[in-house]
MIDOSE-1310 file (N, C-alpha, C; in nm, 2 decimals, decimal comma, always signed):
residues 90
mten	+0,45/+0,90/-2,48/+0,41/+0,79/-2,39/+0,47/+0,81/-2,25; +0,55/+0,91/-2,23/+0,61/+0,93/-2,10/+0,57/+1,06/-2,04; +0,59/+1,07/-1,91/+0,55/+1,19/-1,84/+0,64/+1,31/-1,87; +0,77/+1,28/-1,88/+0,86/+1,40/-1,90/+0,94/+1,39/-2,03
gdry	+0,90/+1,30/-2,13/+0,96/+1,30/-2,26/+1,10/+1,23/-2,26; +1,13/+1,16/-2,15/+1,26/+1,09/-2,15/+1,26/+0,97/-2,24; +1,35/+0,96/-2,33/+1,35/+0,86/-2,43/+1,37/+0,72/-2,37; +1,44/+0,71/-2,26/+1,46/+0,58/-2,19/+1,33/+0,54/-2,13
enal	+1,24/+0,63/-2,08/+1,11/+0,59/-2,03/+1,02/+0,54/-2,14; +1,04/+0,60/-2,26/+0,96/+0,55/-2,37/+0,99/+0,41/-2,40; +1,11/+0,37/-2,39/+1,15/+0,23/-2,42/+1,08/+0,13/-2,32; +1,06/+0,17/-2,20/+0,99/+0,09/-2,10/+0,84/+0,08/-2,14
aera	+0,78/+0,19/-2,18/+0,64/+0,19/-2,22/+0,62/+0,10/-2,35; +0,72/+0,11/-2,44/+0,71/+0,03/-2,56/+0,72/-0,12/-2,53; +0,81/-0,15/-2,43/+0,83/-0,29/-2,39/+0,70/-0,34/-2,33; +0,63/-0,26/-2,24/+0,50/-0,30/-2,19/+0,40/-0,33/-2,30
ngii	+0,39/-0,24/-2,39/+0,30/-0,25/-2,51/+0,33/-0,38/-2,58; +0,46/-0,41/-2,60/+0,50/-0,53/-2,68/+0,46/-0,65/-2,60; +0,47/-0,66/-2,47/+0,43/-0,77/-2,39/+0,28/-0,79/-2,40; +0,21/-0,69/-2,39/+0,06/-0,70/-2,40/+0,02/-0,75/-2,54
ktef	+0,08/-0,70/-2,64/+0,04/-0,74/-2,78/+0,08/-0,89/-2,80; +0,20/-0,93/-2,76/+0,24/-1,06/-2,78/+0,17/-1,17/-2,70; +0,17/-1,14/-2,57/+0,12/-1,24/-2,48/-0,03/-1,26/-2,49; -0,10/-1,16/-2,53/-0,25/-1,16/-2,54/-0,29/-1,16/-2,69
nlhg	-0,20/-1,19/-2,78/-0,23/-1,20/-2,92/-0,31/-1,09/-2,98; -0,26/-0,97/-2,96/-0,33/-0,85/-3,01/-0,26/-0,78/-3,13; -0,17/-0,85/-3,19/-0,10/-0,79/-3,31/-0,20/-0,76/-3,42; -0,28/-0,85/-3,45/-0,38/-0,82/-3,56/-0,51/-0,89/-3,53
sqlg	-0,60/-0,80/-3,49/-0,73/-0,86/-3,45/-0,83/-0,85/-3,56; -0,91/-0,96/-3,57/-1,01/-0,97/-3,67/-1,15/-0,95/-3,60; -1,15/-0,91/-3,48/-1,27/-0,91/-3,40/-1,36/-0,78/-3,42; -1,31/-0,68/-3,48/-1,39/-0,56/-3,49/-1,34/-0,46/-3,37
fkqt	-1,38/-0,34/-3,39/-1,33/-0,24/-3,29/-1,37/-0,26/-3,15; -1,50/-0,28/-3,13/-1,55/-0,29/-2,99/-1,49/-0,42/-2,92; -1,49/-0,53/-2,99/-1,44/-0,65/-2,93/-1,29/-0,64/-2,90; -1,22/-0,58/-3,00/-1,07/-0,56/-2,98/-1,05/-0,47/-2,86
ynqi	-1,12/-0,36/-2,85/-1,11/-0,27/-2,74/-1,13/-0,34/-2,61; -1,23/-0,42/-2,60/-1,26/-0,50/-2,48/-1,15/-0,60/-2,45; -1,09/-0,66/-2,55/-0,98/-0,75/-2,53/-0,86/-0,68/-2,48; -0,83/-0,56/-2,53/-0,72/-0,48/-2,48/-0,74/-0,45/-2,33
kksi	-0,86/-0,40/-2,30/-0,89/-0,37/-2,16/-0,87/-0,49/-2,07; -0,91/-0,61/-2,11/-0,89/-0,73/-2,03/-0,75/-0,76/-2,02; -0,67/-0,75/-2,13/-0,53/-0,78/-2,13/-0,45/-0,69/-2,03; -0,49/-0,56/-2,03/-0,42/-0,46/-1,94/-0,45/-0,50/-1,80
kvyn	-0,57/-0,54/-1,77/-0,61/-0,58/-1,63/-0,53/-0,70/-1,59; -0,52/-0,80/-1,67/-0,43/-0,92/-1,64/-0,29/-0,87/-1,62; -0,24/-0,79/-1,71/-0,10/-0,74/-1,70/-0,07/-0,67/-1,57; -0,16/-0,59/-1,52/-0,14/-0,51/-1,40/-0,19/-0,57/-1,27
eirp	-0,29/-0,66/-1,28/-0,35/-0,71/-1,16/-0,34/-0,86/-1,13; -0,31/-0,94/-1,23/-0,31/-1,08/-1,21/-0,17/-1,15/-1,23; -0,10/-1,11/-1,34/+0,02/-1,18/-1,37/+0,14/-1,12/-1,29; +0,21/-1,21/-1,21/+0,33/-1,16/-1,14/+0,45/-1,15/-1,23
yssc	+0,54/-1,07/-1,20/+0,66/-1,05/-1,28/+0,78/-1,06/-1,20; +0,88/-1,13/-1,25/+1,01/-1,15/-1,17/+1,08/-1,01/-1,15; +1,06/-0,92/-1,24/+1,13/-0,79/-1,22/+1,06/-0,71/-1,11; +0,94/-0,75/-1,07/+0,86/-0,69/-0,96/+0,87/-0,77/-0,84
dylt	+0,97/-0,85/-0,82/+0,99/-0,94/-0,71/+0,87/-1,04/-0,70; +0,83/-1,09/-0,81/+0,72/-1,18/-0,83/+0,59/-1,13/-0,77; +0,57/-1,00/-0,79/+0,44/-0,94/-0,76/+0,38/-0,89/-0,89; +0,25/-0,86/-0,88/+0,19/-0,79/-1,00/+0,24/-0,64/-1,00
pnqa	+0,23/-0,57/-1,11/+0,27/-0,43/-1,11/+0,19/-0,35/-1,01; +0,06/-0,38/-0,99/-0,02/-0,31/-0,89/+0,03/-0,33/-0,75; +0,06/-0,46/-0,72/+0,11/-0,50/-0,59/+0,24/-0,43/-0,56; +0,33/-0,43/-0,66/+0,46/-0,37/-0,65/+0,45/-0,22/-0,62
hlqt	+0,36/-0,16/-0,69/+0,34/-0,01/-0,67/+0,29/+0,02/-0,53; +0,21/-0,06/-0,47/+0,16/-0,04/-0,34/+0,25/-0,08/-0,23; +0,36/-0,15/-0,26/+0,46/-0,19/-0,16/+0,53/-0,07/-0,09; +0,56/-0,09/+0,04/+0,64/+0,01/+0,10/+0,78/-0,05/+0,11
gnlk	+0,88/+0,03/+0,11/+1,02/-0,03/+0,11/+1,06/-0,06/-0,03; +1,18/-0,12/-0,04/+1,24/-0,15/-0,16/+1,21/-0,29/-0,21; +1,19/-0,30/-0,34/+1,18/-0,43/-0,40/+1,32/-0,48/-0,43; +1,34/-0,61/-0,43/+1,46/-0,67/-0,47/+1,49/-0,63/-0,61
krwe	+1,60/-0,57/-0,64/+1,63/-0,52/-0,78/+1,66/-0,64/-0,87; +1,59/-0,66/-0,97/+1,61/-0,77/-1,06/+1,62/-0,72/-1,21; +1,65/-0,60/-1,22/+1,66/-0,54/-1,36/+1,78/-0,44/-1,36; +1,81/-0,40/-1,48/+1,92/-0,31/-1,51/+1,86/-0,17/-1,53
nynk	+1,93/-0,07/-1,48/+1,89/+0,07/-1,51/+1,96/+0,11/-1,65; +1,88/+0,16/-1,73/+1,94/+0,20/-1,86/+1,94/+0,35/-1,88; +1,94/+0,43/-1,78/+1,96/+0,57/-1,79/+2,10/+0,61/-1,80; +2,16/+0,56/-1,90/+2,30/+0,59/-1,93/+2,32/+0,68/-2,04
kfsh	+2,41/+0,77/-2,04/+2,44/+0,86/-2,15/+2,53/+0,79/-2,25; +2,49/+0,79/-2,37/+2,57/+0,73/-2,47/+2,65/+0,84/-2,55; +2,78/+0,82/-2,55/+2,86/+0,92/-2,62/+2,87/+0,91/-2,77; +2,83/+0,79/-2,82/+2,83/+0,77/-2,96/+2,70/+0,76/-3,03
ekti	+2,61/+0,85/-2,98/+2,47/+0,85/-3,04/+2,48/+0,90/-3,19; +2,41/+0,84/-3,27/+2,41/+0,87/-3,42/+2,27/+0,92/-3,46; +2,27/+1,01/-3,55/+2,15/+1,06/-3,61/+2,13/+0,99/-3,74; +2,02/+0,93/-3,76/+2,00/+0,86/-3,89/+1,91/+0,95/-3,97
vw	+1,96/+0,98/-4,09/+1,89/+1,06/-4,19/+1,83/+0,97/-4,29; +1,70/+0,98/-4,31/+1,63/+0,90/-4,41/+1,60/+0,97/-4,54
């Protein structure tokens, strides 16, 4: 889901997917493929073009992307190296 395979970027992508599924009630659709597909498209449009986010300085993601200069930082960077990473064996 990420451009360069960075596991921390994947967490951001998964968070966005989770927001879309939860806020637009897309966890389990009984509408059929075509209607579900259209609902997902509408939800992504709202997510990117209509709904403002505090982490984007109360802009939509599209508006924030087009801004010049810096947005007021309202989030934490999680690109930290963890020294106690564990491998889980199933």
